[in-house]
N, C-alpha and C positions, 0 to 999 in steps of 0.2 A: 551794574551802574545804572542801566535803564530802569530797573525796578525801583531803585532808590529815588531816581528822579521823579517817577510817577507818584511815589508816596509823598514827596515834598509838595507836589502840585495839587493834592487833594484839598478842596475848599470845604472845610468843616463847618464854618459859620452859617452859610446859607442852608446847609442840611439841618443844622440845629434848629434854625427858625422854623423850618417845615415840620420837624419832629415835635416842636413845642406846640405849633398850631394843630397838629394831628392829635396830640395827647389831650388838648383842651378843645377839641372840635365841638363838643356839646355846648360850649360857651362861645361859639363863633360870633353870635350877635351881641354878646356882652363885652368882649375883649377887643381892644384895638392895639395893633402891633406897630410900633414905630422903630424902624431899624436904623442903626447908626445915627441916633438922634443928636443933632448938633446942640452944644451948649453955648458956644460963642461963634463968632464969624471965622474963627481959626479952626484948627484940626481937632479941637477937643470935642469928643463925642462919647455918647453912651452906647454900649453894644446894642442892647434891646430895651425898649421901654414898652411895657404892657400896661395900657390904661383900661381900667374897669369903668365902663360907661354907666353902669347901674350899680350904685353903692349897696343896694339892698340884696344883690345876688351874691350868695356864697359859692365860691368855686370849690367843689368837693373833689379835689385831687390832692394826692399826697404832696406834690411839689408846690402846690399853690394854696395851701391852707393859711399861710401868713399873708396872702395878697390883700392889699388895700386898694386905694384908687390908682396910685401911680407906683408901678412896680419895676424897678430897675434890675436888669439881669446882665451879668457879666459871664460870658461863656469862654471856657478854656478847652481847646481841642485836646485830643489824646496825646499830642506831642508837646503841649504847653504845661507850665507849672504855675500854681498859684502861690506867690510869695507873700511875705508880710508887707513888703512895699506895694505890691499890686493891690493888696487888700485896702491899704490906706489911700491909694490913688482913687480906687473905686468909691470909697467912702467920701472922699473930697468931691468927686463928681456928683454924688447924691446931694451934698449940701449946696453945691454950686447950682444944681438944677432947681432946688427949692428957692434959692436966692434970686434966680433969674426968671422964674416962671410965675406969672401972676395967678393968684387963686389957689396955689398949692401950699398946703400946711404940712408941718412935720408929721402930724398924725395920719397923713395920706400916703406916706412913703414906706416902701420896703426895699431891701437889697438882697439879691440872690446871686450866688456863685455856682456855676455848673462846671464840675471838674471830673477828670477820670483818674481817681485815686484819692487817698486821704492825705490832706496837707497837714502832717503832724506838727511841723514847726509853727504853722499858723495857728493851729488849735492851742498849742502851748502858749503862744503869744496872747491869744484872746483870753485864755483863762488866767495866766499868771501876770501878764503886764496890764491888760485892760480890765481884768477882774470880772469878766462876763462868764456866766455858766454856759456850757455847751451840752445839749441833750440830743440824743438820736431819737427823734419823734417816730420815724418810720425807718426801715432799712435803707441806709444811704442818705437820709434827710437829717442833717445836723442843724439845729436851731440855737442861735446865741441869744441868751436872755440877759437883760440889764443895759443894753445899748439904748440910745435915743430912739432908734427905729428898729423894727424886727429885721434880723439878719439871718440868712441860712446859707449853708454850704451843702451842695448836693453832689454826692459821689455816684455818678451814673452806673458805675460797675456794681454797686451794692443794691441798687433799686430793685424792687420786686418786678419781675418780668410781666406778670399778669396785667398790671396797670400801666407800666412804664416801658413797654416794648419799644416804642418809637425812640426814646432817649437811650435806652440800654443798648440798642443796636448800633449806636454811633461809636464803634470801636473796630479794631482789626482782628478780633479773635472770636467772631461769631461761630457758634456751633451750626452744623448743617440744619438741625431742627429749628433753631431760632431764625436762621436765614430764610428757610422755607416759610416760616410763619410771617415774616415781614413781606415776602412776595405774595402771600395769600391776602394779607391786609391791604396790599396795593390794589388787588382786585376789588376789595370791598369799598375802599375809600378813594380810589383813583378818580372817580367822577366828582368828588366833593373837594378835593385838594389837588394842587399841582405838585406832584411828588417827584418830578424829574430830578431836581437838585439833590434831594434826599437819596433817591435810588442810585444816582451816579456815584455818590460818596460811599454808600454802604456796599455797593457792588465792587467799586474800585478798591476799597480797603480790604475786601474779603475774597478777592478773586481766587486765591489759592485754596480757600475753604469750600469752594463750590464743587459739587459732585454731579454725576449723571442724573441722579434722582431730582436734583434741583430744577432741571429743565422742564420737568413735568408741569410745574406751576408758573412757568414764564408766560407773561402776557405779551401782546403786541408791543406795548410800551417798553417792557424790560428787554425784549428781544432787540428792539431798535437801539436801546442804550448799549447792549452787548455789541451790536454791529458797529456803532459809533466808536466804541473803545477798541474795536478790532479783535474782540475775544471770540466771537462766533467762529471766525475762520481758524483761530488758534484751537478751539475745541474740536472743530471738524478735523484738523490735522492730527490732533491728539487721538481722536477716535479712530482715524484711519491707521495711525501708527499702532494703537492698541489692537486693532483688528488684525493687522499683519503679524504682530507678535503672538496673538492668540492662535492664528492660523499656523504659524511655525511650530508652536508648542503642540498643537493638536496633531500636526504632521509628524513630529518626532514621536509622540505617544503612539500614534497609529503605526509608525514604522517599527517601533519596539514590539508592539503586539504582533505585527505581521512576522517579525523576525523570530519571536518565540514560537509562533504557530508553525512557521516553516521548519524550525528546528525539531519540533515534535513530529512533524510529518516525515522528516528524514529518519528519525528513530523508528517510526511506524513502518516505513518502507524496508528498513534493515531487518526488523523483526519478522515482517511478512516474508522476506526473501529466505529467512532461516526456517520458515515453516510454522511460525507461531500463528495461533488462531486469531480471528477478528476480535473475539471476546477478550482474550488476554491482552491484545494490543490496546484495546479501548480502556481496560483497567489500568494499564501502565502509563499510557500517554494522556489520558483524560479526554481524548478525542472521541466524539460520538461514533457509534457503529455506522450510522447512515453516512457520515462524512468519510469514514474509512473505506466503506464499500465503493464510494464514488472515486476517491483519490487513489485507491490501490487496485481498482479494476483495470484489466488490460485495455489499452486504447487501440 
C-alpha cells in the first residue's frame, strides 16, 4: 500500500519542465518558459508556453522542429491518457490564447502533446474525422498536417535516446544503463540547471531498478535526494542483510568442504591402520602426501 501511495505522489510535471529545458539547453537564451500560463482570471491555464524570443533562430531538435514564436505544450504523465476530448480542449485553449493575447497571430502558434504511449483512438480521430494526415517525422514524433496550426504528438517511449534522454527517462521502467547515464548527465549539467525536481521524480519512479553499480556515479546532490527519500538507509539495511546471507552461504559451503575433507581423513586413517602405504592412501583419497604425513603421524 505504501509503495502505491508513493507512486501517486510523484510530481511528473515539474520534472518534465526541467527535462524540456535540459533538452533545449543550447537555446537557453532564445527560449522563454511560462508554466501554468493563465488564459483568464479563472482556473483556465496552459500547461507550458515556450516563447521563442528570436524568430530567426531555428531550434534544431527533433521535438522542436515545428516551433514558431508561441509554442503551447500539453504534457501527460505516464499515468495519464490523451483522449479525443483532451485534444480538443487543448486546441480550444490555443485559440483562446490567440484571441486574448495582443500581437499573437495564428502563424505564430504551434501545439505539442507529450505522452507516454501511442493514442491510437486520437490518431484515428485526427485522420478520419478531422481529415489531417499524421506522419512520424522522427521516432516517436508524430506531426499532423492540414490543421490551422502545426500540431504534433510526441510519444516519449519511442524517442531516440541519443538526443532525447531527458524526456525518455521520465518513466518507471528505466534500464540500469539509462539510469546511470542520467546520473552522469547530472554531473555534466548540474551547474547549469536546477535538476532537483527532475532527479526526485526519476529516482522515485525507478527505485526498484537501482543496483549497487548505480551508486558509483552518485553525486552529493543525488545522495542527498536519496537521504531525503529514506533510501540510503534502506540500501544500507539491504546491503547488511545481503552480507549476512552471503556469510551464511559461505559458512555452509565451507562446512560442507570441511565435512568432505574430514571424511577423507577418516578413510585415510582406516587405510593407514590396515597397513596401506602413504602413496596408496594419497591415490585413493586425493589427499596430498604432505598432508597425510602430518595428519597420520603419531602425536
